[in-house]
A tleap script that builds the chain and sets N, CA, C and O, in Angstrom:
source leaprc.protein.ff14SB
mol = sequence {
  NMET ALA VAL TYR GLU LYS HIE PHE THR VAL
  GLU GLU ALA ARG HIE GLU LEU PRO GLU LEU
  ARG ARG LEU PHE ASP ARG ILE GLN ALA LEU
  VAL ALA GLY LEU GLN GLU GLU GLN VAL LYS
  VAL ALA ARG ILE GLN GLU ARG ILE GLU GLY
  ASN GLY HIE ALA ALA HIE PHE PRO ASP ASP
  ASP SER LYS ASN ARG GLU LEU GLN SER LEU
  VAL GLY GLN ILE LEU GLU LYS GLY ILE GLU
  ILE LYS ASP LEU ALA ARG GLY LEU VAL ASP
  PHE PRO HIE TRP ARG GLU GLY GLU GLU VAL
  TYR LEU CYS TRP LEU TYR GLY GLU ASP ASP
  ILE LEU TYR TRP HIE THR LEU GLU GLY GLY
  PHE ALA GLY ARG GLN PRO CLEU
}
set mol.1.N position { -15.423 3.214 19.103 }
set mol.1.CA position { -15.368 3.729 17.749 }
set mol.1.C position { -14.364 2.896 16.927 }
set mol.1.O position { -13.267 2.591 17.397 }
set mol.2.N position { -14.746 2.545 15.734 }
set mol.2.CA position { -13.930 1.695 14.870 }
set mol.2.C position { -12.766 2.470 14.260 }
set mol.2.O position { -12.911 3.626 13.862 }
set mol.3.N position { -11.617 1.814 14.196 }
set mol.3.CA position { -10.442 2.382 13.547 }
set mol.3.C position { -10.551 2.187 12.039 }
set mol.3.O position { -10.168 3.059 11.260 }
set mol.4.N position { -11.076 1.038 11.641 }
set mol.4.CA position { -11.142 0.683 10.221 }
set mol.4.C position { -12.566 0.743 9.697 }
set mol.4.O position { -13.531 0.441 10.400 }
set mol.5.N position { -12.660 1.139 8.447 }
set mol.5.CA position { -13.950 1.206 7.773 }
set mol.5.C position { -14.409 -0.191 7.349 }
set mol.5.O position { -15.572 -0.553 7.526 }
set mol.6.N position { -13.491 -0.961 6.793 }
set mol.6.CA position { -13.810 -2.295 6.295 }
set mol.6.C position { -13.320 -3.341 7.294 }
set mol.6.O position { -12.218 -3.244 7.833 }
set mol.7.N position { -14.165 -4.337 7.523 }
set mol.7.CA position { -13.819 -5.461 8.381 }
set mol.7.C position { -14.131 -6.756 7.637 }
set mol.7.O position { -15.101 -6.836 6.883 }
set mol.8.N position { -13.302 -7.759 7.858 }
set mol.8.CA position { -13.438 -9.051 7.194 }
set mol.8.C position { -13.977 -10.082 8.172 }
set mol.8.O position { -13.591 -10.110 9.341 }
set mol.9.N position { -14.871 -10.927 7.681 }
set mol.9.CA position { -15.198 -12.121 8.440 }
set mol.9.C position { -14.062 -13.110 8.192 }
set mol.9.O position { -13.247 -12.899 7.293 }
set mol.10.N position { -13.998 -14.170 8.964 }
set mol.10.CA position { -12.968 -15.189 8.742 }
set mol.10.C position { -13.123 -15.765 7.340 }
set mol.10.O position { -12.129 -15.995 6.650 }
set mol.11.N position { -14.361 -16.001 6.915 }
set mol.11.CA position { -14.606 -16.559 5.584 }
set mol.11.C position { -14.160 -15.614 4.475 }
set mol.11.O position { -13.571 -16.049 3.485 }
set mol.12.N position { -14.439 -14.322 4.636 }
set mol.12.CA position { -14.013 -13.336 3.636 }
set mol.12.C position { -12.495 -13.261 3.547 }
set mol.12.O position { -11.935 -13.171 2.454 }
set mol.13.N position { -11.835 -13.298 4.691 }
set mol.13.CA position { -10.369 -13.263 4.693 }
set mol.13.C position { -9.811 -14.518 4.023 }
set mol.13.O position { -8.867 -14.435 3.238 }
set mol.14.N position { -10.386 -15.663 4.326 }
set mol.14.CA position { -9.923 -16.917 3.703 }
set mol.14.C position { -10.129 -16.883 2.191 }
set mol.14.O position { -9.331 -17.440 1.438 }
set mol.15.N position { -11.181 -16.240 1.758 }
set mol.15.CA position { -11.460 -16.123 0.322 }
set mol.15.C position { -10.350 -15.345 -0.398 }
set mol.15.O position { -10.116 -15.570 -1.585 }
set mol.16.N position { -9.671 -14.443 0.296 }
set mol.16.CA position { -8.602 -13.628 -0.283 }
set mol.16.C position { -7.269 -14.375 -0.398 }
set mol.16.O position { -6.380 -13.926 -1.122 }
set mol.17.N position { -7.115 -15.494 0.294 }
set mol.17.CA position { -5.820 -16.164 0.364 }
set mol.17.C position { -5.252 -16.609 -0.986 }
set mol.17.O position { -4.061 -16.399 -1.218 }
set mol.18.N position { -6.030 -17.211 -1.887 }
set mol.18.CA position { -5.415 -17.596 -3.169 }
set mol.18.C position { -4.799 -16.415 -3.914 }
set mol.18.O position { -3.705 -16.534 -4.466 }
set mol.19.N position { -5.485 -15.291 -3.934 }
set mol.19.CA position { -4.949 -14.106 -4.611 }
set mol.19.C position { -3.750 -13.544 -3.860 }
set mol.19.O position { -2.782 -13.112 -4.486 }
set mol.20.N position { -3.794 -13.541 -2.526 }
set mol.20.CA position { -2.655 -13.062 -1.744 }
set mol.20.C position { -1.426 -13.934 -1.986 }
set mol.20.O position { -0.312 -13.422 -2.094 }
set mol.21.N position { -1.623 -15.233 -2.071 }
set mol.21.CA position { -0.490 -16.132 -2.356 }
set mol.21.C position { 0.125 -15.792 -3.711 }
set mol.21.O position { 1.347 -15.727 -3.847 }
set mol.22.N position { -0.725 -15.576 -4.705 }
set mol.22.CA position { -0.239 -15.246 -6.042 }
set mol.22.C position { 0.537 -13.926 -6.011 }
set mol.22.O position { 1.629 -13.830 -6.572 }
set mol.23.N position { -0.028 -12.918 -5.355 }
set mol.23.CA position { 0.628 -11.611 -5.277 }
set mol.23.C position { 1.948 -11.698 -4.517 }
set mol.23.O position { 2.946 -11.113 -4.938 }
set mol.24.N position { 1.958 -12.425 -3.397 }
set mol.24.CA position { 3.181 -12.514 -2.618 }
set mol.24.C position { 4.236 -13.396 -3.273 }
set mol.24.O position { 5.426 -13.218 -3.012 }
set mol.25.N position { 3.834 -14.338 -4.113 }
set mol.25.CA position { 4.825 -15.074 -4.908 }
set mol.25.C position { 5.640 -14.074 -5.728 }
set mol.25.O position { 6.869 -14.134 -5.755 }
set mol.26.N position { 4.951 -13.169 -6.385 }
set mol.26.CA position { 5.625 -12.186 -7.232 }
set mol.26.C position { 6.352 -11.129 -6.391 }
set mol.26.O position { 7.467 -10.732 -6.730 }
set mol.27.N position { 5.737 -10.675 -5.308 }
set mol.27.CA position { 6.364 -9.685 -4.429 }
set mol.27.C position { 7.681 -10.231 -3.892 }
set mol.27.O position { 8.691 -9.528 -3.895 }
set mol.28.N position { 7.677 -11.478 -3.433 }
set mol.28.CA position { 8.891 -12.090 -2.894 }
set mol.28.C position { 9.998 -12.091 -3.949 }
set mol.28.O position { 11.148 -11.773 -3.649 }
set mol.29.N position { 9.643 -12.451 -5.187 }
set mol.29.CA position { 10.628 -12.487 -6.271 }
set mol.29.C position { 11.162 -11.082 -6.560 }
set mol.29.O position { 12.366 -10.903 -6.745 }
set mol.30.N position { 10.281 -10.096 -6.599 }
set mol.30.CA position { 10.711 -8.718 -6.860 }
set mol.30.C position { 11.606 -8.195 -5.755 }
set mol.30.O position { 12.647 -7.599 -6.033 }
set mol.31.N position { 11.222 -8.405 -4.515 }
set mol.31.CA position { 12.010 -7.917 -3.381 }
set mol.31.C position { 13.393 -8.572 -3.395 }
set mol.31.O position { 14.402 -7.893 -3.201 }
set mol.32.N position { 13.444 -9.875 -3.620 }
set mol.32.CA position { 14.732 -10.570 -3.667 }
set mol.32.C position { 15.593 -10.033 -4.813 }
set mol.32.O position { 16.792 -9.811 -4.642 }
set mol.33.N position { 14.981 -9.826 -5.973 }
set mol.33.CA position { 15.718 -9.303 -7.116 }
set mol.33.C position { 16.237 -7.898 -6.883 }
set mol.33.O position { 17.369 -7.581 -7.247 }
set mol.34.N position { 15.423 -7.063 -6.285 }
set mol.34.CA position { 15.848 -5.695 -6.003 }
set mol.34.C position { 16.973 -5.662 -4.969 }
set mol.34.O position { 17.910 -4.872 -5.089 }
set mol.35.N position { 16.878 -6.518 -3.960 }
set mol.35.CA position { 17.936 -6.571 -2.953 }
set mol.35.C position { 19.246 -7.055 -3.572 }
set mol.35.O position { 20.316 -6.523 -3.273 }
set mol.36.N position { 19.156 -8.053 -4.424 }
set mol.36.CA position { 20.349 -8.581 -5.088 }
set mol.36.C position { 20.987 -7.513 -5.976 }
set mol.36.O position { 22.209 -7.366 -5.999 }
set mol.37.N position { 20.157 -6.773 -6.702 }
set mol.37.CA position { 20.677 -5.706 -7.554 }
set mol.37.C position { 21.349 -4.610 -6.732 }
set mol.37.O position { 22.379 -4.070 -7.137 }
set mol.38.N position { 20.771 -4.284 -5.583 }
set mol.38.CA position { 21.363 -3.249 -4.730 }
set mol.38.C position { 22.748 -3.660 -4.257 }
set mol.38.O position { 23.660 -2.835 -4.201 }
set mol.39.N position { 22.906 -4.937 -3.917 }
set mol.39.CA position { 24.208 -5.434 -3.468 }
set mol.39.C position { 25.218 -5.348 -4.611 }
set mol.39.O position { 26.349 -4.909 -4.404 }
set mol.40.N position { 24.822 -5.763 -5.811 }
set mol.40.CA position { 25.719 -5.705 -6.971 }
set mol.40.C position { 26.125 -4.271 -7.278 }
set mol.40.O position { 27.302 -3.987 -7.503 }
set mol.41.N position { 25.156 -3.373 -7.287 }
set mol.41.CA position { 25.441 -1.967 -7.571 }
set mol.41.C position { 26.381 -1.393 -6.507 }
set mol.41.O position { 27.299 -0.642 -6.837 }
set mol.42.N position { 26.165 -1.736 -5.250 }
set mol.42.CA position { 27.030 -1.225 -4.173 }
set mol.42.C position { 28.466 -1.703 -4.360 }
set mol.42.O position { 29.409 -0.942 -4.148 }
set mol.43.N position { 28.632 -2.962 -4.755 }
set mol.43.CA position { 29.986 -3.488 -4.978 }
set mol.43.C position { 30.666 -2.770 -6.141 }
set mol.43.O position { 31.837 -2.401 -6.046 }
set mol.44.N position { 29.944 -2.575 -7.221 }
set mol.44.CA position { 30.500 -1.871 -8.382 }
set mol.44.C position { 30.844 -0.439 -8.000 }
set mol.44.O position { 31.904 0.071 -8.363 }
set mol.45.N position { 29.947 0.202 -7.270 }
set mol.45.CA position { 30.152 1.592 -6.836 }
set mol.45.C position { 31.429 1.695 -6.007 }
set mol.45.O position { 32.210 2.629 -6.189 }
set mol.46.N position { 31.649 0.741 -5.098 }
set mol.46.CA position { 32.847 0.752 -4.256 }
set mol.46.C position { 34.112 0.641 -5.101 }
set mol.46.O position { 35.089 1.345 -4.848 }
set mol.47.N position { 34.101 -0.225 -6.087 }
set mol.47.CA position { 35.267 -0.410 -6.948 }
set mol.47.C position { 35.563 0.859 -7.749 }
set mol.47.O position { 36.717 1.264 -7.885 }
set mol.48.N position { 34.514 1.472 -8.270 }
set mol.48.CA position { 34.703 2.683 -9.070 }
set mol.48.C position { 35.207 3.817 -8.191 }
set mol.48.O position { 36.138 4.527 -8.571 }
set mol.49.N position { 34.608 3.992 -7.030 }
set mol.49.CA position { 35.030 5.075 -6.131 }
set mol.49.C position { 36.451 4.833 -5.632 }
set mol.49.O position { 37.183 5.783 -5.352 }
set mol.50.N position { 36.846 3.556 -5.519 }
set mol.50.CA position { 38.205 3.226 -5.114 }
set mol.50.C position { 39.233 3.691 -6.134 }
set mol.50.O position { 40.404 3.873 -5.798 }
set mol.51.N position { 38.810 3.880 -7.358 }
set mol.51.CA position { 39.680 4.378 -8.417 }
set mol.51.C position { 39.584 5.891 -8.573 }
set mol.51.O position { 40.149 6.457 -9.509 }
set mol.52.N position { 38.875 6.541 -7.665 }
set mol.52.CA position { 38.767 7.986 -7.723 }
set mol.52.C position { 37.678 8.488 -8.657 }
set mol.52.O position { 37.654 9.675 -8.981 }
set mol.53.N position { 36.788 7.629 -9.093 }
set mol.53.CA position { 35.701 8.028 -9.985 }
set mol.53.C position { 34.362 7.827 -9.281 }
set mol.53.O position { 34.265 7.103 -8.290 }
set mol.54.N position { 33.368 8.459 -9.796 }
set mol.54.CA position { 32.015 8.298 -9.265 }
set mol.54.C position { 31.131 7.738 -10.356 }
set mol.54.O position { 31.354 7.972 -11.544 }
set mol.55.N position { 30.126 6.995 -9.936 }
set mol.55.CA position { 29.179 6.432 -10.903 }
set mol.55.C position { 27.789 6.463 -10.297 }
set mol.55.O position { 27.625 6.380 -9.080 }
set mol.56.N position { 26.808 6.581 -11.146 }
set mol.56.CA position { 25.407 6.557 -10.712 }
set mol.56.C position { 24.685 5.496 -11.531 }
set mol.56.O position { 24.777 5.474 -12.759 }
set mol.57.N position { 23.984 4.638 -10.857 }
set mol.57.CA position { 23.215 3.599 -11.523 }
set mol.57.C position { 21.738 3.864 -11.264 }
set mol.57.O position { 21.329 3.963 -10.107 }
set mol.58.N position { 20.939 3.979 -12.302 }
set mol.58.CA position { 19.512 4.219 -12.092 }
set mol.58.C position { 18.829 2.992 -11.490 }
set mol.58.O position { 19.220 1.854 -11.748 }
set mol.59.N position { 17.815 3.246 -10.694 }
set mol.59.CA position { 17.008 2.153 -10.155 }
set mol.59.C position { 16.234 1.500 -11.285 }
set mol.59.O position { 15.969 2.118 -12.316 }
set mol.60.N position { 15.878 0.250 -11.078 }
set mol.60.CA position { 15.049 -0.442 -12.058 }
set mol.60.C position { 13.603 -0.024 -11.802 }
set mol.60.O position { 12.882 -0.654 -11.027 }
set mol.61.N position { 13.198 1.057 -12.475 }
set mol.61.CA position { 11.871 1.610 -12.246 }
set mol.61.C position { 10.761 0.628 -12.565 }
set mol.61.O position { 9.714 0.665 -11.918 }
set mol.62.N position { 10.953 -0.248 -13.536 }
set mol.62.CA position { 9.885 -1.188 -13.890 }
set mol.62.C position { 9.598 -2.140 -12.732 }
set mol.62.O position { 8.436 -2.434 -12.452 }
set mol.63.N position { 10.632 -2.621 -12.060 }
set mol.63.CA position { 10.421 -3.505 -10.907 }
set mol.63.C position { 9.793 -2.745 -9.750 }
set mol.63.O position { 8.903 -3.258 -9.071 }
set mol.64.N position { 10.258 -1.522 -9.528 }
set mol.64.CA position { 9.680 -0.711 -8.450 }
set mol.64.C position { 8.211 -0.406 -8.718 }
set mol.64.O position { 7.382 -0.471 -7.810 }
set mol.65.N position { 7.893 -0.073 -9.966 }
set mol.65.CA position { 6.482 0.208 -10.306 }
set mol.65.C position { 5.623 -1.036 -10.139 }
set mol.65.O position { 4.506 -0.959 -9.626 }
set mol.66.N position { 6.136 -2.174 -10.568 }
set mol.66.CA position { 5.365 -3.411 -10.415 }
set mol.66.C position { 5.136 -3.724 -8.941 }
set mol.66.O position { 4.037 -4.117 -8.549 }
set mol.67.N position { 6.166 -3.551 -8.131 }
set mol.67.CA position { 6.039 -3.795 -6.701 }
set mol.67.C position { 5.002 -2.861 -6.083 }
set mol.67.O position { 4.173 -3.296 -5.283 }
set mol.68.N position { 5.045 -1.594 -6.446 }
set mol.68.CA position { 4.052 -0.636 -5.941 }
set mol.68.C position { 2.645 -1.017 -6.372 }
set mol.68.O position { 1.701 -0.879 -5.594 }
set mol.69.N position { 2.493 -1.493 -7.595 }
set mol.69.CA position { 1.185 -1.906 -8.094 }
set mol.69.C position { 0.643 -3.095 -7.305 }
set mol.69.O position { -0.533 -3.123 -6.943 }
set mol.70.N position { 1.507 -4.077 -7.042 }
set mol.70.CA position { 1.075 -5.259 -6.287 }
set mol.70.C position { 0.676 -4.884 -4.864 }
set mol.70.O position { -0.332 -5.362 -4.344 }
set mol.71.N position { 1.469 -4.033 -4.249 }
set mol.71.CA position { 1.149 -3.568 -2.896 }
set mol.71.C position { -0.185 -2.815 -2.912 }
set mol.71.O position { -1.023 -3.006 -2.031 }
set mol.72.N position { -0.370 -1.969 -3.909 }
set mol.72.CA position { -1.622 -1.226 -4.037 }
set mol.72.C position { -2.831 -2.126 -4.161 }
set mol.72.O position { -3.887 -1.831 -3.601 }
set mol.73.N position { -2.691 -3.221 -4.889 }
set mol.73.CA position { -3.803 -4.162 -5.054 }
set mol.73.C position { -4.227 -4.758 -3.713 }
set mol.73.O position { -5.413 -4.981 -3.471 }
set mol.74.N position { -3.263 -5.009 -2.859 }
set mol.74.CA position { -3.571 -5.569 -1.538 }
set mol.74.C position { -4.213 -4.507 -0.649 }
set mol.74.O position { -5.237 -4.754 -0.012 }
set mol.75.N position { -3.606 -3.331 -0.614 }
set mol.75.CA position { -4.109 -2.266 0.259 }
set mol.75.C position { -5.502 -1.807 -0.138 }
set mol.75.O position { -6.313 -1.469 0.723 }
set mol.76.N position { -5.787 -1.792 -1.443 }
set mol.76.CA position { -7.112 -1.368 -1.913 }
set mol.76.C position { -8.228 -2.262 -1.385 }
set mol.76.O position { -9.375 -1.825 -1.293 }
set mol.77.N position { -7.915 -3.480 -1.046 }
set mol.77.CA position { -8.917 -4.412 -0.518 }
set mol.77.C position { -9.197 -4.178 0.963 }
set mol.77.O position { -10.124 -4.760 1.527 }
set mol.78.N position { -8.381 -3.315 1.590 }
set mol.78.CA position { -8.541 -3.065 3.018 }
set mol.78.C position { -7.693 -3.982 3.875 }
set mol.78.O position { -7.889 -4.055 5.088 }
set mol.79.N position { -6.743 -4.690 3.253 }
set mol.79.CA position { -5.839 -5.585 3.960 }
set mol.79.C position { -4.589 -4.795 4.332 }
set mol.79.O position { -4.043 -4.065 3.504 }
set mol.80.N position { -4.141 -4.940 5.563 }
set mol.80.CA position { -2.960 -4.243 6.059 }
set mol.80.C position { -1.717 -5.092 5.814 }
set mol.80.O position { -1.691 -6.267 6.181 }
set mol.81.N position { -0.694 -4.518 5.204 }
set mol.81.CA position { 0.580 -5.210 5.050 }
set mol.81.C position { 1.462 -4.781 6.219 }
set mol.81.O position { 1.733 -3.595 6.406 }
set mol.82.N position { 1.901 -5.758 6.996 }
set mol.82.CA position { 2.737 -5.454 8.166 }
set mol.82.C position { 4.215 -5.702 7.901 }
set mol.82.O position { 5.065 -5.019 8.470 }
set mol.83.N position { 4.535 -6.671 7.044 }
set mol.83.CA position { 5.927 -6.947 6.691 }
set mol.83.C position { 5.936 -7.452 5.257 }
set mol.83.O position { 5.559 -8.593 4.988 }
set mol.84.N position { 6.364 -6.607 4.349 }
set mol.84.CA position { 6.327 -6.924 2.927 }
set mol.84.C position { 7.228 -8.103 2.586 }
set mol.84.O position { 6.808 -9.015 1.874 }
set mol.85.N position { 8.450 -8.096 3.080 }
set mol.85.CA position { 9.406 -9.146 2.735 }
set mol.85.C position { 8.960 -10.515 3.240 }
set mol.85.O position { 9.181 -11.522 2.568 }
set mol.86.N position { 8.343 -10.562 4.400 }
set mol.86.CA position { 7.888 -11.839 4.961 }
set mol.86.C position { 6.495 -12.222 4.462 }
set mol.86.O position { 6.110 -13.389 4.535 }
set mol.87.N position { 5.742 -11.252 3.958 }
set mol.87.CA position { 4.379 -11.535 3.536 }
set mol.87.C position { 3.418 -11.609 4.704 }
set mol.87.O position { 2.526 -12.457 4.726 }
set mol.88.N position { 3.591 -10.739 5.660 }
set mol.88.CA position { 2.743 -10.705 6.849 }
set mol.88.C position { 1.645 -9.672 6.642 }
set mol.88.O position { 1.920 -8.498 6.396 }
set mol.89.N position { 0.393 -10.126 6.744 }
set mol.89.CA position { -0.738 -9.222 6.559 }
set mol.89.C position { -1.745 -9.398 7.690 }
set mol.89.O position { -1.811 -10.442 8.338 }
set mol.90.N position { -2.522 -8.348 7.904 }
set mol.90.CA position { -3.604 -8.358 8.880 }
set mol.90.C position { -4.892 -7.917 8.201 }
set mol.90.O position { -4.896 -7.032 7.345 }
set mol.91.N position { -5.977 -8.552 8.602 }
set mol.91.CA position { -7.314 -8.217 8.131 }
set mol.91.C position { -8.087 -7.625 9.302 }
set mol.91.O position { -8.282 -8.319 10.300 }
set mol.92.N position { -8.533 -6.379 9.225 }
set mol.92.CA position { -9.379 -5.854 10.295 }
set mol.92.C position { -10.606 -6.756 10.476 }
set mol.92.O position { -11.205 -7.210 9.501 }
set mol.93.N position { -10.966 -7.004 11.727 }
set mol.93.CA position { -11.996 -7.999 12.042 }
set mol.93.C position { -12.653 -7.629 13.370 }
set mol.93.O position { -12.010 -7.062 14.254 }
set mol.94.N position { -13.923 -7.949 13.500 }
set mol.94.CA position { -14.606 -7.792 14.782 }
set mol.94.C position { -14.632 -9.148 15.475 }
set mol.94.O position { -15.070 -10.139 14.891 }
set mol.95.N position { -14.169 -9.193 16.707 }
set mol.95.CA position { -14.181 -10.428 17.494 }
set mol.95.C position { -14.779 -10.107 18.859 }
set mol.95.O position { -14.207 -9.363 19.656 }
set mol.96.N position { -15.923 -10.681 19.093 }
set mol.96.CA position { -16.618 -10.487 20.369 }
set mol.96.C position { -16.726 -9.008 20.732 }
set mol.96.O position { -16.485 -8.616 21.874 }
set mol.97.N position { -17.097 -8.189 19.731 }
set mol.97.CA position { -17.322 -6.770 19.945 }
set mol.97.C position { -16.060 -5.922 19.994 }
set mol.97.O position { -16.140 -4.713 20.209 }
set mol.98.N position { -14.903 -6.532 19.798 }
set mol.98.CA position { -13.631 -5.802 19.813 }
set mol.98.C position { -13.025 -5.800 18.411 }
set mol.98.O position { -13.038 -6.816 17.716 }
set mol.99.N position { -12.499 -4.653 18.011 }
set mol.99.CA position { -11.816 -4.550 16.729 }
set mol.99.C position { -10.411 -5.144 16.888 }
set mol.99.O position { -9.614 -4.672 17.699 }
set mol.100.N position { -10.126 -6.179 16.103 }
set mol.100.CA position { -8.856 -6.895 16.169 }
set mol.100.C position { -8.376 -7.157 14.739 }
set mol.100.O position { -8.981 -6.684 13.778 }
set mol.101.N position { -7.303 -7.902 14.611 }
set mol.101.CA position { -6.812 -8.329 13.304 }
set mol.101.C position { -6.848 -9.845 13.202 }
set mol.101.O position { -6.517 -10.555 14.152 }
set mol.102.N position { -7.253 -10.328 12.042 }
set mol.102.CA position { -6.965 -11.694 11.653 }
set mol.102.C position { -5.579 -11.632 11.036 }
set mol.102.O position { -5.304 -10.739 10.235 }
set mol.103.N position { -4.710 -12.552 11.388 }
set mol.103.CA position { -3.309 -12.473 11.005 }
set mol.103.C position { -2.933 -13.653 10.113 }
set mol.103.O position { -3.244 -14.802 10.426 }
set mol.104.N position { -2.265 -13.360 9.006 }
set mol.104.CA position { -1.806 -14.406 8.088 }
set mol.104.C position { -0.392 -14.104 7.632 }
set mol.104.O position { -0.049 -12.958 7.342 }
set mol.105.N position { 0.425 -15.148 7.574 }
set mol.105.CA position { 1.804 -15.051 7.122 }
set mol.105.C position { 1.959 -15.902 5.871 }
set mol.105.O position { 1.566 -17.068 5.850 }
set mol.106.N position { 2.536 -15.307 4.823 }
set mol.106.CA position { 2.795 -16.010 3.572 }
set mol.106.C position { 3.448 -17.358 3.878 }
set mol.106.O position { 4.443 -17.437 4.598 }
set mol.107.N position { 2.872 -18.395 3.321 }
set mol.107.CA position { 3.352 -19.751 3.580 }
set mol.107.C position { 2.430 -20.532 4.499 }
set mol.107.O position { 2.456 -21.763 4.499 }
set mol.108.N position { 1.613 -19.836 5.284 }
set mol.108.CA position { 0.636 -20.544 6.121 }
set mol.108.C position { -0.516 -21.014 5.247 }
set mol.108.O position { -0.904 -20.332 4.299 }
set mol.109.N position { -1.058 -22.178 5.569 }
set mol.109.CA position { -2.127 -22.768 4.761 }
set mol.109.C position { -3.468 -22.079 4.945 }
set mol.109.O position { -4.310 -22.112 4.048 }
set mol.110.N position { -3.674 -21.462 6.085 }
set mol.110.CA position { -4.988 -20.912 6.402 }
set mol.110.C position { -4.818 -19.746 7.371 }
set mol.110.O position { -3.723 -19.477 7.866 }
set mol.111.N position { -5.914 -19.076 7.622 }
set mol.111.CA position { -5.913 -18.033 8.654 }
set mol.111.C position { -6.294 -18.728 9.955 }
set mol.111.O position { -7.426 -19.177 10.132 }
set mol.112.N position { -5.339 -18.806 10.842 }
set mol.112.CA position { -5.530 -19.548 12.080 }
set mol.112.C position { -5.350 -18.691 13.329 }
set mol.112.O position { -5.558 -19.160 14.448 }
set mol.113.N position { -4.957 -17.415 13.129 }
set mol.113.CA position { -4.615 -16.575 14.270 }
set mol.113.C position { -5.276 -15.208 14.202 }
set mol.113.O position { -5.682 -14.740 13.138 }
set mol.114.N position { -5.372 -14.587 15.359 }
set mol.114.CA position { -5.834 -13.214 15.475 }
set mol.114.C position { -4.973 -12.547 16.560 }
set mol.114.O position { -4.313 -13.225 17.348 }
set mol.115.N position { -4.994 -11.223 16.585 }
set mol.115.CA position { -4.350 -10.483 17.664 }
set mol.115.C position { -5.010 -9.119 17.790 }
set mol.115.O position { -5.695 -8.659 16.877 }
set mol.116.N position { -4.796 -8.482 18.931 }
set mol.116.CA position { -5.348 -7.153 19.147 }
set mol.116.C position { -4.669 -6.165 18.205 }
set mol.116.O position { -3.637 -6.480 17.612 }
set mol.117.N position { -5.232 -4.999 18.068 }
set mol.117.CA position { -4.645 -3.981 17.201 }
set mol.117.C position { -3.236 -3.603 17.663 }
set mol.117.O position { -2.381 -3.265 16.845 }
set mol.118.N position { -3.002 -3.659 18.952 }
set mol.118.CA position { -1.692 -3.308 19.490 }
set mol.118.C position { -0.782 -4.518 19.668 }
set mol.118.O position { 0.423 -4.361 19.865 }
set mol.119.N position { -1.342 -5.718 19.599 }
set mol.119.CA position { -0.614 -6.926 19.952 }
set mol.119.C position { 0.474 -7.351 18.996 }
set mol.119.O position { 1.493 -7.893 19.424 }
set mol.120.N position { 0.283 -7.121 17.718 }
set mol.120.CA position { 1.285 -7.509 16.737 }
set mol.120.C position { 1.476 -9.007 16.622 }
set mol.120.O position { 0.791 -9.795 17.274 }
set mol.121.N position { 2.424 -9.379 15.776 }
set mol.121.CA position { 2.692 -10.784 15.484 }
set mol.121.C position { 2.986 -11.584 16.756 }
set mol.121.O position { 2.536 -12.722 16.892 }
set mol.122.N position { 3.727 -11.001 17.671 }
set mol.122.CA position { 4.089 -11.692 18.907 }
set mol.122.C position { 2.861 -12.007 19.771 }
set mol.122.O position { 2.899 -12.912 20.605 }
set mol.123.N position { 1.777 -11.253 19.566 }
set mol.123.CA position { 0.572 -11.447 20.361 }
set mol.123.C position { -0.467 -12.339 19.693 }
set mol.123.O position { -1.617 -12.380 20.130 }
set mol.124.N position { -0.073 -13.060 18.632 }
set mol.124.CA position { -1.038 -13.910 17.924 }
set mol.124.C position { -1.609 -14.984 18.836 }
set mol.124.O position { -0.911 -15.592 19.648 }
set mol.125.N position { -2.906 -15.188 18.667 }
set mol.125.CA position { -3.624 -16.218 19.422 }
set mol.125.C position { -4.424 -17.067 18.461 }
set mol.125.O position { -4.901 -16.555 17.448 }
set mol.126.N position { -4.586 -18.351 18.746 }
set mol.126.CA position { -5.376 -19.210 17.840 }
set mol.126.C position { -6.821 -18.752 17.784 }
set mol.126.O position { -7.381 -18.284 18.775 }
set mol.127.N position { -7.416 -18.896 16.603 }
set mol.127.CA position { -8.837 -18.547 16.440 }
set mol.127.C position { -9.700 -19.469 17.276 }
set mol.127.O position { -10.924 -19.339 17.275 }
savepdb mol mol.pdb
quit
């Protein structure tokens, strides 16, 4: 019995790569910016609390909403995001009658690997 409703052929997954690269370019920038802001806010918070005062800084909702939208665009296609910061995604795929994942990491030129549903990144094997 299949775990996933949608499955990609290697060609279909490769067809998604230009858009995934574009989305992950922006995701990487947003994640880096949000992490940098969190560090700055934490430092300011420490200084203020050191003086006996408390401060609250609101999250940058626009960046969070944009990040959620980009993630949603990927998930709606049936692509699994395994590591957002690294840009690691899996495409459900049938290989020799077994449900597996085609595996792609942001920065790779092509989809060259697959792994079992339980295998994860460490279990990647060449196509």
